[in-house]
Each structure stands twice: as structure tokens, then as C-alpha cells.
C-alpha angles and dihedrals in degrees: 000000000000108000132329118333098225113000105191113163124177116228132175099222143008089253091056090050091050091049090050091050095046094050091063138055114293112271123236089232130007114210120206125182110197142107092210108111092196089056091048091053090048092055092043093054100035103046138052124214140142090260140348118226117191123202094348140065106204113021094085089065092057096053102090093190091065117080116235124201144100140259127224114349092355093066145289130261136358122293137182130080115344090355090065091050092049096046094049096041127087115219102213120205118217123187121181113191118207115229096201121135096257093049092049091048092051091045097048091104086077093068129076144287090069120209131184089261093051090048091053091050092050092048090051089058091054095053114100107248122211119246106248094188109096115227091237094056095106090055091049092049092049090048092050091047089052091050091049091049091049091050093050092048090048091053092047091050091046091052093046094048092051090055091234127122123214091238095053128077 
């Protein structure tokens, strides 16, 4: 059996319960039964556990978009659904460097003898560069493609309704 069967412990205050929880190993799941939002926030901020389930004991396991897993002695990582796939998968990086003439010319700063200019170039490559591509770019491109398609269809329909053909005068 994993853990106590029915751990009911009487405490005199929420603070005493938090102190009791924090003196022990971190639980896999912490169960809180209360409708008091201030109390919920207090337990969220003052305790650490694999998950926090409020006013229920099983539903959090059935929600596959929520990660499930412990911290410390109660487990490591997040499991369930996509989280399981991600935690047990290795994302492998592959870089293939081109050895063409232009690439070698641009990369010659990597090779000795090193000058002050080459050092500046190499340092520039090590600086974290901001991502200039906005996260909503795919949506903008799809919108523009839709607008272009609508414009082309409109022109085709206009030409076909006039009875003219683009190749005739």
C-alpha cells in the first residue's frame, strides 16, 4: 500500500495544518476541503506537494490535461497524458553544418590566429539574441492567405460574370 489508508489528523487552525504538512516529506497530493478562497491561496502558497486537490479526492486523476506526479520523496516529474510522453522522451538536437565556400568564409573568425575583430565576432555569436518572430505570426499569415484567396476568387467570379476571358480583348 502506498501511503496511509485514511490520514485524518485533527488540527486547531489552518496554520497548524500547514506546519504539520511542512514538517514532513512532501505529499504526492494534498487534499483540502474548503470553500474559503483565502484559505485555498494560503495552502497553495505555504505548502509544497505533487498536486493540490480541493473538495475532491479523485477527479484530478481523470483530467488528462493536468500533470500528475510528486516532488521529493513522493516522486519526480509530471506524468499523465502528454506529460508522460514529454518526461520520458529525449528531445535530440541535430545540427548539420554546411561546408560550402560561403559558410566557411563567414565562419573563418572561428579559426586562429585570433584578432580583436575575430574575438568581437565570436562574442557576438554567444550573446542571447531576442526572438523577432512574434508568436501570432502563423495566424497573421493564415489571415493574409485567406484574404489573398478571397481576392483571387472575387476577381475570377467578376471575370466570369462579365462573360469576358482574360485572354480575349
